[in-house]
N, C-alpha and C positions, 0 to 999 in steps of 0.2 A: 526385255521384260518390261511390262507396263508397271507404273508406280503402284505399289500395294499388292502386286501379284507375287505369289510364292514361286519358287523354282519349279515345283511340281505342276502348278497351274500353267506356267509358261510352257513346259514340256508338253503337257497334254493338249494345250491349245495349238501348238505348232504341229504336232503329229496329226491333228485333224485336217491339216492342209495336204497331206500326202494322198494323192488320188489312187483309186483302185488300179492294180496292175503295175504299180511302181513301189519302190522301196527307197529308204534312205538309211544312213548309218547313225549309230549312237554318237559318233564323233561329229557328224554334220549337224545333228540337233544341238549338241553342246556348243559348237562353233557359232551357230546361229543365235543362241541365247547368251552365251558368255564370251564369245570371241576367241575361244580356244577349245581344242579337243580334250584338254585335261579334265573336263567335267563329264566325259563320256560315261564313266562308271556311275556317276550321280544320275545321269539320264536313265540308265538301266534300272537303277533303284526307284526312280520316280515312276517309270513305266510298270514296274513290278507291283506298284500300289495303285494302278489304274482302277478306279471304282466302276468303270463302265467299259470293259473290253469289247463288248459287242457294238458299242457306239464309237468309242475312241480307238482307232485302228493301230494299236501298239504293235501288232504282228507285222506291220510294214517297216519296222526298224530292225536292222540287222547289223552284224559286225562289219568292219571295214574290209575284212578278208573274204566276205561273202557268206561266212557261216551264219546260220539263221539266229544264233544266240538263244537267249532264254525266252520263256513265255509262261505266264501264270497257269495256263491251261495245259501245259506240257509241250514238248518239242514236236511231237507227232501232230498235235492240233494246230500248232503254228504253221507247220509245213502244209497241212491240209488246207488251211485258210489261204496261204500264199498261192498254192497250186490252183485253188478255185478262182483266183483272180488272174490266172494266166502266167504266174511267175514259174519259171522252170527251176526245179530243185534237183540237184544231183548229190546224193548222200545227204549231207546237212548244209550244202552250199547253194547259193543262188548261182545258177549256171551262167547267165548272161547279165551279170550285175552292171556292167558299164552301159548296157542298153536300157535297163529299167531303173537306173539310179535317178531319183528325184532330186533336183537342185532347187533349194530355196532361193528366192530372189533377193534376200536381204543383204545388207552390207557385210555381215559377219561370215557369210558363206565363203568357204575356200575350196 
């Protein structure tokens, strides 16, 4: 996190780096910002308050088990957005998560 930046601002800024056709997990975002997956739930809460979901692609953040997780526009909308970007979804899970998982290049990434 940059000095003076709130946790939510750091989350939203980081999520902007996830390219179309890729996903990452709440835990990876937490690890990148805080150095630990223990802030994963806080990442989800920060994303739930995303003021610009059409601009900040919070739909590209999923659970570590591949489940799509939550979305302010509803699960069906999140699945629709992911599929439109070429992400294969089976039920509520990203089918090929290891192939589409985005790795941040920062030190905190595990």
